[in-house]
N, C-alpha and C positions, 0 to 999 in steps of 0.2 A: 605114395606117389604124389609128386607136386602137381597141383591142378591149376589150370588157367582160370582167372576170374571169368564170370559168366559172359561179360561183354567180349572178352578175348576169345572164348570158346565159340561164340556166335560168329565172330569174324573168321575164325579158323574154318568153321564149317562152310562158310561162303567162299573160302579160298582167298581171303584177304587178311593179311597179318598187320598188326600195328607197326608203324614205322620204327625200324631199328629195335624191334622187340628182342631182348637178349635171351639167349638160351645157353645156360651153363651145363654142358654135358656131364661134367663131373658130379653134379648134384641132381640132375634129372634122372628119375627112376622109372620112366615109362616112355611111350612114343612121344615124339616131339610135338605132334598135333594130329588131329583126325583128318584134316583136309589133305588131298593129294598134292596140291600146289602150296609149297612153303614160300611165302613172299615177304621179303624185307626183314628176314630174321638175321640176327647176329650171333654166330656160333663160336663157342670157345670150349676148351677142355677135350677130354678123351671120349670118343664115340664107342658105344657098346651095342651088341645085338638087340638089347631091349629097346633101343631108341627107334628101331624099325626105319632106318634111313632109306632102305630100298623101296619103300612105298611112296616116295615123294619125288617131285620135281622142284628144283630150287631156282627161284626167280628173284633177282635183285637181292641176293643174300650175301652176307659177309662171313667168311671162315677165317678167324684170326687165332693162330696158335692152336689149331685143331689137330689131334692125333687120331688117325683112322687106321686100325690094324685088323686085318682079317674080316672086314665088313663087306657084305654083299651090296654093291651099288649098281647091279644090273638094271638097265633100263632107266636109270635116273638121269634126268636132263638138268644141265646147268646152263643158265642163261642170264647175262648181265650181272654176273656175280664177281666178287672180289675174294680171292683165296690167297692168303699171305701167311708166311711163317708157319706152314702146316706140313704134315707128313702123312702120306697114304702108303701103307705097306700091305702086301698080300691081299689086295682088294680085287674083286671082280667088277670091272668098270665097263664090261662089254655091252654091246647093243645099246649104248647110251649116246646122247647128243650133247656136246659141249659147244656153246657158241657165245661170242661177244663177252667172254669172261677173261679177267686179268688174274694171272698167277704170278706171285712174287715170292722168292725165297721158299720154294716148295720142292719137296722130294716125293717122287713116285718110285717105290721099291717093290719089285716082283709083283707088279699089277698086271692084270689081263685086260687089254683094250680090244679084244676081238670084236669085229663088226661095229666098232664105235665110229661116230662121225664128229670130227672136231674142226670147227670152222671159225675164222675171224677172231681168234683169241690172241692175247698177248702173254708171252712168257718172259719173265725177268729172273735170271739166276735160278732156273729150274732144272732139276736133274731127274732123268729117267734111267733107272738102274735095274737091270735084270727084268725088264718088262716085255710082255708079249704084245707086239704090234702087228699081229696077224690080221690081214684084211681090214685094217683101219685106214681111214682117210683123214689126213691132217691138211687142211687147205685154207689159204688166205690168212695164215697166222703170221705173227711177228715174234721171232724168238731171239731174245737178247741174252747172251751169256748162258745159253742152254747147253746141256750136255746129255748125250745118250751113251750109256755104258752097258755092254753085254746085253743089248736088247735083240730080240728075235723079230725078223721080218720075212714075209714070204711074198708080199705084193709091193706095189709102188709106194704106198704110205704117204709121201710128201708131194704136194702139188701146189704150185704158185704161192710159196711162202717166202718170207724174208728172214734170212739168218744173219745175225750180227755177232761175231766172236763165238760162234757155235763150235762144239767139238763132238766128235764121234770116236768111240773106242770099242773095238771088238764088236762092232755092229755092222752087219752086212747091209748094203744099200743097193738100190737098183740104178742103172744108168740114167733112167728117166728122172730120178731124183736130182741128179747133177744138172740135167738139161732144163727142167721145168721149175727150178727154184732160184732165188737170187741170194748171192752172198756166200755160197759154199766154196771152200778152198780145199785143194788136195792136202795142204799142210795141216788142215784141221782133222784129218782122218788118221787114226793110229790103229794098225792091225785090223783094218776094215776092208773086206773084199767087196768088189763092185761086180754085180752080175747084170747081164742084159736079158731081161725078161723075168717073168714070175718064177719063184723058186719051184723047181720041179724038173721034169725030164727035158723041157724045151729051153731052159735057161742056160746061158753060157757065161763064163767068167771073163771079165775084161782085164787085159793087161794094162796096168797104170801107165807104163811107158809108151803104150800105143794110143793114149788119149789125144795126142796131137793130131794124128791121122783121122781120128774120129771127129775132132773139131773141124778139120778142113773139109770133111765129107758132109757137113751140115747144109752146105749150099746157101740158099738165100733165106733160111729160117733165122730171123734176127735174134729171137729168144735163145735158140740153141747156140748160135755163134757167140753171143755175149757171155752166157753162163758157162759154156765150156772153156772159153778163153780165160775167164776170171778164175775158174776152178783150177786150171793148169798153172797160170802165172801168179795168181794172187792179186792181180791188179789189171787195169785196162790202159796201161801206158805204152804198150808195145806198138811198133810201127806196122800195123796190120790193116790193110785197106778194107778187108771184109768186115772188121770191127767198126771202122769208121762208117761204112754204109749201113750197118745195122743200127746205128744211132738215129737214122732218119725214121721217125715214127710212122711215116706213110707206108713204109715197107711192112709194118706190123699189121696192116689192114688184112693181109692174106690169112692171118691166123685168128682174126676176130670172128667169133661165132655168135656169141650172145652178149648184148651190150653191157649188162651189169657186170658179168664176170670179166669181160675184157677191160672195163673201166677199173675194176678193183686190181687187176693184174698190173695195169699201167701205173696206178698209184703206188703199188709196192715197188715197181721198177724205179720210179723217180726217187722214192725214199732210199732205195739201195744206192742210187747214184749220188744223192746228197751225202749219205754216210761215207761212200767211197771218196768223194771229194774232200770231206773233212779229214779223212785219213790219208790224203795225198795218193790215192790209188787210181785217180782219173784226172785228166787235164781239163782246163777251162773250155777248150774248144768244143767238147762234146755237150757241155751244158749250154753253150751259146747256140749250138745247132738245135738242141731240143727246145730251147726258148723260142727260136724263130719258127719252128714247126708248130708249136702249140699256139703261137700268136696267129698263124694262118688259120688254124682250125677254129679258134675262139671267134674270129671275125668272119667265119664262113656263115652266110645268112641262110643256111638250110633250115627248112621248117619241118623236116621229118622228125618222128619221135626218136629214132636212133641218132640223128644228127644233134638233136637237143641234148640227149643224154651224154653224148660224147663231149659236146661243147661245155657242159657243166663240169665234167671231170677234168677236161683239159684246161678249163679256166683256173681250177685250183692248182693244177700242176704249173701253169704259167706263172701264177703268183708266187709259188714256192721257189721257182727258179729266178724270179725277178730280183730277189735279194742278192744273189750272187752276181747277176749281170750288172746291177747298179754298182756294186763294189768294183767290178772290172772296169766299168766306164769311168768311174772316179779316178782309178789308178791310171787309166789310159790318158785322161785329160791332164793329170798331174805330170805324168812322164813327158807328154808332148809340150806342156808349158815350161817344164824345167830343163828341156833339152833343145835349145836353139842350135842351129848349125846343121851340118851334113850327117848322114848316116852311113857308116862303113860296115860292110859285111865281108867276112873272111871266108873263102871257099877254096876247095882244091880244084886245080885245073891249069890249063896252059894260059899264057899271057895273051889271050885273044878275046876281045869283047864279043866278036861274032860267034865264038864257040858257045859262050854262055847264053847269048841271045837266041841261038838256034836251039840249044838244049832245053831252055826254059821258055820257049815260045808260048806254049799253052798256059803257062803260069803268068807270064808277063802281060799277055794280051788282055787279061781280065783285071789288071791292077794298074796302079799309077807308078809302079816301079819300072825303071829302065836302067840299062847298063850305061853309066856315064863314062867310065874309064876303068881300065884294069891295069894295075901296076904291081911290081914285086913288093912282097912284104917280108918274106924270108925264103929259105931254100925250098920250102914245101908249099907255102900258101900264096894265094894272090888275092888282092883286094878288089871287090866290086863296089863302085861308088854309085849310089842312086841320087839323082839330082832333080827329078821332076817334082813340081809342087804337088802336095798331097800324098806323095809316095811315102814320106816318112811316117805319116799317120797310119797308113795301111801296114807298113812293115812293123811298126810298134804294136799295132793291134794283133798282127799275126804272131809275133814273138810272145806277147803276154798271154795270148790264147793257148799257147803251148804249156803254160805253167800250171802247177798244182797250187792248192790253197796255201801251203807253207811258203812256196816260192813267191807267190803274189804278195803275201804279207811281208816277206823280207825286202822285196823291191820297194813296196810302199813305205816301209819304215826307213829304208835307206834314203829315199828321196827327200825326206824331211830332216835327216840327221844333220846336226851341226857339229863340226869338228871331226877328229879322226878317231878310229878305233871303235869296235863294236864286237859283241859276242855272236858266235854263229847261231843262225836260226834256221830250222827246217832243213839242215844239210847244206845251207848256203855259207860259203866261205867269204868273209869280208876282210880284205888285206889293204895295206897302204898302197896307193897307186904308184906305179913306176912313171917316169917322165914320158909323156906322150905328146906329140905335136898337134893333136886334134882330139875333139870329143868323138867317141865312137861306140858302136855296138859291134862286137865281133861274134860271128856265128860259125861254128865248125861242127860237122856231122861225120859219122862213120860207124862201122860195125863194132860192137863191143866184144870183148873176149869172154870166154866162159861158155857154159852150157846154153844159156839163154842168149841166142844171137838176135840182138835187136839193134836199132839205131840210137846212138846217143847224141844228144845235142848239148853243146857247151856254148853258153852266151857270157861274154865278158863286157861289162858296162862301166864306163867311167861316170860317176855321179858328179855333176858340176857343183862348185862352191864347197865341196867337202873333201876333195883330194883323196877319195877312196875308190876302190874298184870292187864291184860286186861280181863275183865269179860263180855262175850257176851251172850245174850239171843236171841233166834230166833226160829221160826217154821221151821221145816225141811221137805223136800219132795225130797228124792233121792231114786233111785232104789237100790243102793248098801246098803243103810241102812235099807231096808225093813226087812231083817232078824233080825236085832237088835230090831226093833220096835215090831216084833212078839214075841220075847223073853220077852220084857217088858210087852206086853199085857198078856202073859201067867202068868207071875209073879203077875200082878195086879189082874187077875181073881182068882188065888189061894188064894190070901189074902181075 
């Protein structure tokens, strides 16, 4: 049996390991050490029963290319560890605590996690296959490209986690899992039943086609509203006023119970939004709203302990959002500078300025936009011309706030393009401009066809000095355009 040098044995007895002391399990023929706490060890190789891993808690350890098959890890704690390129098969991992640990390219096969507590971990390309997740709590974790295959659950399991490109196959989940986690999509579930309640006599199965009604029944719970809508649609671009209201973080105060847990949940929420924005699944308007709310909270001069804890958390969130807001403001300034002249908006309706003035009164009274004149454009549309100073800035800001990341990038690149011709970017079609008598922005809205009935917004913009037209199509969800959408609904119903 390999023996530690005397100094190493004394450190082990004291529960202190040498920094990055390497343990090759392929050659080790006895227990890894005598101390209960294994600190700072670097493991490699194949674990065997003789190593007595079940007698240890692992702190700040590294598992690199470790093979653990049929080993008892009951009650072993993992904290601040790095586990990569490793495999755990047929292991008893129950009654254990795993926290602040990073798993990368790891497989768990047929492992028992009964009564385990897993918190604040990160999982990158990790697979759980055939695992027993009975009565386990996985909370506050970040799971990137994680997959759960043929796993068994009887309880809630997942609470306040962030899922990015996660997948579930033949794994039953609870409805609370959908509601209380960020990033889950219905399309990520394959042959997965959804139950409402703990597995047993009281549990009822949920019809996936009835999830829309369940989402509408969530009332003013912002977490449930957002997570359910994202789960159903796979994005947050739909024209849903309840979703818009849920983005006001002040509404989240009703679900705040404990400052630390609430702060951690908000951090995951904003990480989810940033990831969704990067993937064009949320519009800029929502990030602007959050940025303004966090600004108010950060500058609140409350001296209470809870107020200070929230202020610190919201300060970090505010900085994270500032990067996107700065890019938005740069683009707004560029668009305003590059586009002298009038702004033209195309909308459906009669040739009556008073009709639009009355219909959009609530919208217009809070802006610098006014109906200057209405005149024919073709057999279907009419032009609204805004003439008031400052109104063009407001209208440009409103339009750009409705864009996603790819669309903002396309507009920004088009603004500086010289000459004609460009390749499509982010679903944006750039074509040679037809002859137009004026510079314009055109805005058309209406109900889309298909199963997902939402409002589509189309914006056509002539870019000066380039003789090209940027034609953008997107789904819109902004509070300020709600009045416009209601007008379109009324017109559609009259027809």
